[in-house]
C-alpha positions as CSV (number, residue, x, y, z in Angstrom):
1,M,-60.8,15.2,-92.4
2,G,-57.8,13.9,-90.4
3,G,-56.5,17.0,-89.6
4,R,-55.7,18.0,-93.5
5,D,-55.4,21.8,-93.7
6,R,-57.8,22.5,-96.5
7,S,-59.0,25.5,-98.4
8,P,-62.3,27.1,-98.2
9,V,-64.8,25.4,-100.6
10,G,-63.9,26.8,-104.5
11,E,-60.8,28.1,-103.7
12,P,-57.4,26.8,-104.7
13,Q,-54.7,26.2,-101.9
14,E,-51.8,28.5,-101.8
15,P,-48.6,27.0,-103.7
16,H,-46.2,25.5,-101.0
17,T,-42.3,25.5,-101.0
18,P,-40.9,22.8,-103.1
19,G,-40.0,19.6,-101.5
20,H,-43.5,19.8,-99.1
21,G,-46.1,18.1,-101.4
22,C,-45.6,20.5,-105.0
23,L,-44.3,18.9,-108.2
24,T,-40.8,19.5,-109.1
25,V,-40.3,21.2,-112.4
26,T,-37.6,19.2,-113.2
27,P,-37.7,16.4,-116.3
28,L,-39.2,13.0,-115.7
29,T,-36.0,11.8,-116.7
30,A,-34.1,13.2,-113.7
31,S,-36.1,11.0,-111.5
32,T,-33.5,9.5,-108.9
33,C,-35.3,6.4,-109.7
34,L,-34.8,6.3,-113.0
35,A,-30.9,7.2,-112.5
36,R,-30.3,3.4,-112.0
37,C,-31.2,2.5,-115.3
38,A,-28.2,3.2,-117.5
39,D,-29.6,2.0,-120.9
40,K,-32.5,4.6,-121.8
41,N,-33.8,2.1,-124.5
42,H,-34.2,-1.0,-121.9
43,L,-37.9,-2.0,-121.5
44,D,-37.3,-1.5,-117.5
45,Y,-36.6,2.0,-117.9
46,K,-39.3,3.0,-120.4
47,A,-42.1,1.1,-118.0
48,A,-40.7,2.9,-114.8
49,L,-40.8,6.1,-117.1
50,A,-44.3,5.6,-117.6
51,L,-45.6,4.7,-114.6
52,I,-43.7,8.1,-113.5
53,Q,-45.7,10.1,-116.2
54,M,-48.9,8.4,-115.4
55,G,-48.6,9.6,-112.0
56,K,-47.5,13.2,-113.0
57,D,-50.8,13.1,-115.2
58,K,-52.8,12.1,-112.6
59,L,-51.7,14.3,-109.7
60,E,-51.9,17.4,-112.5
61,K,-55.4,16.2,-113.1
62,D,-56.5,15.5,-109.3
63,P,-54.2,17.1,-106.8
64,R,-53.8,16.0,-103.4
65,P,-55.0,18.1,-100.2
66,D,-51.5,19.4,-99.7
67,M,-51.0,20.7,-103.4
68,P,-51.8,23.7,-105.1
69,G,-55.2,23.4,-106.9
70,F,-56.9,20.9,-104.7
71,R,-60.4,21.4,-104.3
72,L,-62.8,19.3,-102.5
73,T,-65.4,17.2,-105.0
74,D,-67.0,14.9,-102.2
75,E,-70.2,16.1,-101.2
76,Q,-69.8,15.2,-97.6
77,E,-66.7,17.0,-97.4
78,V,-67.9,20.1,-99.2
79,A,-71.0,20.2,-96.8
80,Q,-68.4,19.7,-93.8
81,Q,-65.9,22.4,-95.2
82,R,-68.8,24.9,-95.4
83,K,-69.6,24.1,-91.5
84,Y,-66.1,24.4,-90.4
85,D,-65.6,28.0,-92.5
86,A,-68.7,28.9,-91.5
87,M,-67.5,28.1,-87.7
88,R,-64.4,30.0,-88.1
89,R,-66.0,33.3,-89.2
90,A,-68.1,33.0,-86.2
91,N,-65.2,32.7,-84.3
92,A,-63.3,35.1,-85.5
93,E,-66.1,37.9,-85.2
94,A,-66.9,36.8,-81.4
95,K,-63.1,37.3,-80.8
96,A,-63.4,40.9,-82.5
97,A,-66.2,41.8,-80.6
98,A,-64.4,40.4,-77.2
99,A,-61.3,42.3,-78.3
100,A,-63.8,45.7,-78.8
101,G,-65.7,45.2,-75.7
102,K,-68.9,44.2,-77.2
103,K,-70.9,41.0,-77.5
104,H,-71.3,39.4,-80.2
105,F,-74.2,36.5,-81.3
106,A,-73.4,34.1,-83.9
107,G,-75.9,34.5,-86.9
108,A,-77.1,37.9,-85.9
109,E,-76.2,40.6,-88.2
């Protein structure tokens, strides 16, 4: 939890603006940490590039909560999110009813 902005269960998040958790589309070799390596054949360069590629692959497979495509997988978090989504819907319905001068009872349709 911890205040993360999560999408409703089963729905991917909307893309964010670049620089705010999104992967860039620049080539991995354009990484600023690789810019310090002058020799692209050096073992340190190749090791660093391999680590960056592993990180990229992991994020594509399992995005962070602030990235597009994130989905909850932990059963407890899924249950908590469903409860939270239901509470948000009930609050929105209650506000709409109050604005219209009507009474609203949660769970009563």
